[in-house]
N, C-alpha and C positions, 0 to 999 in steps of 0.2 A: 504494500500500500504506500509506504514512504517513497519508494522508487517511482510509482505512478504519479504521486503528487509532485515530485521533482520534474518529471517529464511533462506532465500536463498540469500546470499550476492552477488552471481554471477548474479542476476537479472538485475542489472544496466548495466553490461557489455553485457549481452545477449540482452537486449532490445536495447541498442545502436547499436549493430551489426545488429539486425533485422531492425531497422530504416534506417540503411545505405543501406540495400537491398530494402526495401519497405518503402518509406517515410511516407505513411499513411495506415490506416486500409483498405481503399478501394482498394489500390494497392495490399495489401496482400490477401484480399478476392478474388480478381480477379485471382490471381495466384493460390491460394489454394482453388479453387471452387469445388463443389461436383463431377464434372466430373473427378477430379484427384483421386477419390476413387479407380477406376479400376487400375490406375497406382500403387498405394500403395499396392494393392492386388497382383500385379505381382512380388513384391519384399518385402516379409515380413521382411526380415533381415534389409533392408535399412529403411523401415518404422519405425522399432523399434530402430535401432542403428544409424540412420542417424542424420543429423544436424538440422532437422526442429525444430522450436521453440515449447516449452511447452505452454499449455494454459495460465499458469500464466505469461509467458513472453509477451504474447499478451496484457494482462492487464497492465503490467509494461511499455510496449512500447507505447501503444496507449490510455491508460486510462482504469479505471475500467469499466467493461461491454463489453470490446472489444472481449473477448473470447466468451461471450454469443452471441454477434452480429455475430461472425464468425460461431458459432455452429448452429444457427437457420436454415440457408439454408442447412447445412449438414443434420440436422434432418428432415427438410422438404423433402429432397430427399428420406429419408427412408420411410416416410409416403406415398410419391407418388409411391414408388416402390412395397410396399407390398400389396397384394391383400386382404385387409380387408374392411369391411363395414364402420367402424367408424375410422376416422383419428383423430390425435391430432389437436386441434384448436390452434390458435396463442398463447393464454395464456398458454396452456399446453406445447407447444413447448418451450416457453420461460422458463417455470418452469423446464422442463427437462434439458435445456441448463444450467441453473443456478446450478442445482444439479450436473451435470457433472463437471462443473467448480469448484464448491465448494469441492466436494469429490475427484476429480481426476485431479486437476489442474497441477499435475506433468506430465501428459501424453503429448506427442508431438502431434501436430495436425495431423501428418501422422498416428500415432497410432489410433487416433479417427477415421480417415478416413478408415483405415484398418478394424477396428471393425465394422463400419457401413456397409461397403461393405459385410463383412461376415454375419452380421445380416440380411441384405437384402436377402442374398442367403440361409437363413435358417440354417446356421452353428450352431446357438445357439438355435435352436428350431423354432417353428412356432408361429405366432400370430393368435389367434382365435377370430374373430369378430371385434377386435379393436387393435390398437397399445397401449400397456400397459407400462406405465412409469416404474412401478416396475419391469416388465420383462426385459426391456432395461437395467435398472440399475443393476439388478441381473446378467445379462449376462456380462456386462462390468466389474463390480467389481469382479465377480467370474471367469468364464471360460476364458474371454479374458485376464484378468490380470494374470491368471495361465499360459496361452500360452506365454504371454509376458515375464514372469519370466523365463520360460524355455529357451527362446532365449537369454535373458540376462545372465543366468547361463552358457549356452553353450559358449557364447562369452567370459565370464570371464575365463572359463576353457581353451579356446584357448589361451588367453593372458598369463595365467600361464604356459601353456605348451611351448609357444614361449620363455618366460623368462627363463624357465628351460633349454631349448635347448641352448639359448645364454650363460647362466652361464656354461653349460657343455663345451662349446667351449673354454672358458677361464680358466676353472678349471685345477688345477694341476693333472696330471696323477699319478697313484700309484708309478711308478718308479721315477717320479720327486719329489714326496713327500719324498720318501726314500733317494734320493740323497741329498735333502735339509737337512733332518734330520741328515744324516751322516756328511755333511759339517759343520752344526752347532755344532755337537758333537766334531768334530776335532778342531773347533775353541774355544771349551770350553764354548759355549754360552748356552748349555743345558746339 
């Protein structure tokens, strides 16, 4: 936890904000239950750009292992939804949850929910015979994170364009620049 707080100093603030909305992990898990995956899929942009907490913030707010506790029912819903013969057992679900938290703790819970919704729907390929931890991680780290990056890049471009437009509104026009230059010359300042 100390290491996380050094790497991400905003964790304390974000965890305090989370606790003000959801005083305990149970309250949070009730609100952000697997049924919400459909809602996140309805608005990809909000899932990625919204204010939902990151997995690491869950641990900072409610204690180590909280993100894993939240992830397990989310992953269980994946296993229940896909038509495969062999599902992940509890130990494998916990292992997958820990891997996601360890490797992708910066993801927002809504991003994870969006990914799982898409994974259930075959967006990242099919499962053959069993839910495969490596296939899940590969899809999450690869294709989903690429899609996420595109949304973030597009948003950043929009912000830059908005800033450019705002600067253009207050920028001096060519004739104003010429008038200023002439005035400064007349005053002997240039």
